[in-house]
C-alpha positions in Angstrom: -31.7 -57.8 0.9 -30.8 -55.3 3.6 -31.5 -54.0 7.2 -33.5 -51.1 8.4 -32.3 -49.1 11.4 -35.3 -46.8 11.7 -37.2 -48.6 14.5 -37.3 -45.4 16.6 -36.6 -41.8 15.8 -33.8 -42.3 13.3 -33.1 -38.9 11.7 -35.7 -38.4 9.0 -33.3 -36.4 6.8 -30.8 -39.3 6.9 -33.6 -41.7 6.0 -34.7 -39.6 3.0 -31.1 -39.1 1.8 -30.6 -42.8 2.1 -33.8 -43.6 0.1 -32.8 -41.1 -2.5 -29.4 -42.9 -2.8 -31.1 -46.3 -3.1 -33.4 -44.9 -5.8 -30.6 -43.6 -7.9 -27.8 -46.1 -7.4 -29.1 -49.4 -5.9 -30.8 -52.5 -7.2 -30.9 -54.1 -3.8 -32.9 -53.4 -0.7 -32.5 -52.4 2.9 -32.9 -55.0 5.8 -33.2 -54.6 9.5 -32.7 -57.4 12.1 -33.2 -56.9 15.8 -32.7 -59.7 18.4 -33.5 -59.1 22.0 -33.1 -61.4 25.0 -35.2 -60.4 28.0 -34.4 -61.4 31.5 -36.8 -62.0 34.3 -35.8 -58.8 36.1 -36.5 -56.7 33.0 -32.9 -56.2 32.0 -31.5 -57.8 28.8 -29.4 -57.8 25.8 -30.0 -56.6 22.2 -28.3 -57.2 18.9 -29.1 -55.0 15.9 -27.8 -55.8 12.3 -28.8 -53.8 9.3 -27.3 -54.1 5.8 -27.8 -53.1 2.2 -26.5 -54.1 -1.2 -24.4 -51.6 -3.1 -24.4 -51.1 -6.9 -20.6 -51.0 -6.8 -18.0 -51.5 -4.0 -17.0 -47.8 -4.5 -20.5 -46.7 -3.3 -19.7 -47.5 0.3 -17.8 -44.3 0.7 -20.9 -42.3 -0.2 -23.2 -44.3 2.1 -20.8 -43.8 5.1 -20.9 -40.1 4.6 -24.7 -40.2 4.9 -24.2 -41.4 8.5 -26.4 -44.5 8.6 -23.2 -46.7 8.2 -20.8 -44.5 10.2 -19.7 -46.2 13.4 -19.7 -42.9 15.5 -23.2 -42.0 14.2 -24.5 -45.4 14.9 -23.2 -45.4 18.4 -24.8 -42.0 19.1 -28.2 -43.4 18.0 -28.1 -46.2 20.6 -26.3 -44.4 23.4 -28.0 -43.6 26.7 -27.3 -43.4 30.5 -29.3 -46.6 31.0 -27.7 -48.9 28.4 -24.2 -50.1 27.7 -23.0 -50.4 24.1 -20.6 -53.4 24.0 -19.8 -53.3 20.3 -20.4 -51.3 17.1 -19.1 -52.7 13.8 -19.5 -51.2 10.3 -17.9 -53.1 7.4 -18.2 -53.9 3.7 -18.5 -57.4 2.4 -16.7 -57.6 -1.0 -18.0 -61.1 -1.7 -21.6 -59.8 -2.3 -21.0 -56.0 -2.4 -23.0 -55.3 0.8 -22.4 -52.9 3.6 -23.3 -53.8 7.2 -23.7 -52.2 10.6 -23.9 -54.2 13.8 -24.6 -53.1 17.3 -24.5 -55.1 20.6 -25.7 -53.6 23.8 -27.3 -54.5 27.2 -29.9 -52.5 29.1 -31.1 -52.2 32.7 -34.7 -52.1 31.8 -36.4 -52.6 28.4 -38.2 -49.2 28.6 -34.9 -47.5 29.3 -34.1 -47.9 25.6 -36.8 -45.3 24.9 -34.2 -42.8 26.0 -32.0 -43.5 22.9 -32.5 -41.7 19.6 -32.9 -45.0 17.8 -35.9 -46.1 19.9 -37.4 -42.7 20.8 -40.7 -43.6 19.1 -40.7 -47.3 19.8 -42.6 -47.2 23.1 -40.7 -50.3 24.4 -42.6 -51.6 27.4 -42.5 -54.5 29.9 -45.3 -54.1 32.5 -47.4 -56.2 34.8 -50.5 -57.9 33.4 -52.9 -60.2 35.1 -51.8 -61.9 38.3 -48.4 -63.4 37.7 -48.1 -62.2 34.1 -46.0 -59.7 32.2 -46.8 -57.9 28.9 -44.0 -56.9 26.5 -44.6 -54.6 23.6 -42.7 -52.5 21.0 -44.2 -50.1 18.5 -42.8 -49.9 14.9 -43.6 -46.4 13.7 -44.7 -45.7 10.1 -42.1 -44.7 7.6 -42.9 -42.7 4.5 -40.5 -43.6 1.7 -41.5 -41.7 -1.4 -39.1 -41.2 -4.3 -40.7 -44.1 -6.1 -39.1 -46.7 -3.8 -40.7 -50.1 -3.7 -41.6 -50.7 0.0 -41.5 -54.4 -0.7 -37.7 -54.0 -1.0 -37.4 -53.1 2.7 -37.6 -55.9 5.3 -37.7 -55.8 9.0 -37.2 -58.8 11.4 -37.7 -58.7 15.2 -36.7 -61.7 17.4 -37.5 -61.8 21.1 -36.4 -64.4 23.6 -39.1 -64.3 26.3 -38.1 -65.3 29.9 -41.3 -67.3 30.7 -44.2 -69.3 29.4 -45.8 -67.5 26.5 -49.6 -67.1 26.9 -50.6 -64.8 24.0 -48.7 -63.1 21.2 -49.0 -61.7 17.7 -45.7 -63.0 16.3 -45.5 -64.7 12.9 -43.4 -67.5 14.3 -42.9 -69.1 17.7 -40.4 -71.7 18.8 -40.5 -72.5 22.6 -39.8 -69.0 24.1 -38.5 -67.5 20.9 -40.9 -65.1 19.0 -40.2 -63.8 15.5 -42.0 -61.0 13.6 -41.2 -60.4 9.9 -42.5 -57.4 7.9 -42.1 -55.7 4.6 -42.1 -52.0 4.9 -45.5 -52.0 3.1 -46.9 -54.0 6.0 -46.2 -51.3 8.6 -48.9 -48.9 7.4 -49.7 -46.4 10.2 -47.5 -48.5 12.5 -47.4 -51.9 14.1 -47.2 -53.0 17.7 -45.5 -56.3 18.5 -46.6 -57.8 21.8 -46.6 -60.9 24.0 -48.1 -61.9 27.3 -46.1 -64.4 29.4 -45.8 -65.9 32.8 -42.2 -65.3 34.0 -40.0 -68.2 34.9 -39.5 -68.4 38.7 -36.1 -67.2 39.9 -33.9 -70.1 40.9 -34.1 -70.6 44.6 -31.0 -71.1 46.7 -30.6 -74.8 47.4 -31.2 -75.9 51.0 -27.8 -77.5 51.2 -26.1 -74.1 50.8 -28.0 -72.8 53.9 -27.0 -76.0 55.8 -23.4 -75.7 54.8 -23.4 -72.1 55.9 -24.9 -73.0 59.2 -22.2 -75.7 59.8 -19.4 -73.3 59.0 -20.9 -70.7 61.3 -21.1 -73.2 64.1 -17.5 -74.3 63.6 -16.4 -70.6 63.8 -18.4 -70.0 67.0 -16.9 -73.1 68.7 -13.4 -72.1 67.6 -13.8 -68.6 69.0 -15.4 -69.9 72.2 -12.5 -72.3 72.8 -9.9 -69.6 72.0 -11.4 -67.2 74.5 -11.7 -69.9 77.1 -8.0 -70.8 76.8 
């Protein structure tokens, strides 16, 4: 199994070159895993991991030349002025002859990721819904494989940690505030939109004792200054 990085506007030429390679050389598949943690203010963190099985360990050199598993190319796909890439890792696992790419990043606003090449067509959105509610959504664009590739061999998984009480969703799995969507490439069709409506958790209020303590400190300072000036 393997991961798919084409959730947005991943270069189509690279995709077709990659599929051609998989058709000729590979018996495995391509997998994509995306995990996103949203925060109440709309910022958050994302982890992307995609991987594929190679026919032989020597094939990794060819795949890296295509660019999908080249660290610099991967970084450029996720780079923008509104997100910060914390880590990019590309490696080959000799134990199962797989090649992997991992990306860790944080973002100021979810929709700011639409400015990256990787998510140019994803229409990531976090907007106001009914009173006191938020609506999150991400579009998974259609991908034409061709070359006789079996679309069942491509898997995509999306995990979102939602900062609130979930009201409605179209996820395949839910566990508290964790939503998971799982697709085969054949399920995408003309595109899929994953979405959830939720009531955000209230921001933690500052404890009253902190205000009381601050008041006491301020009073002590005033008394000290008053006595100093008087003397």
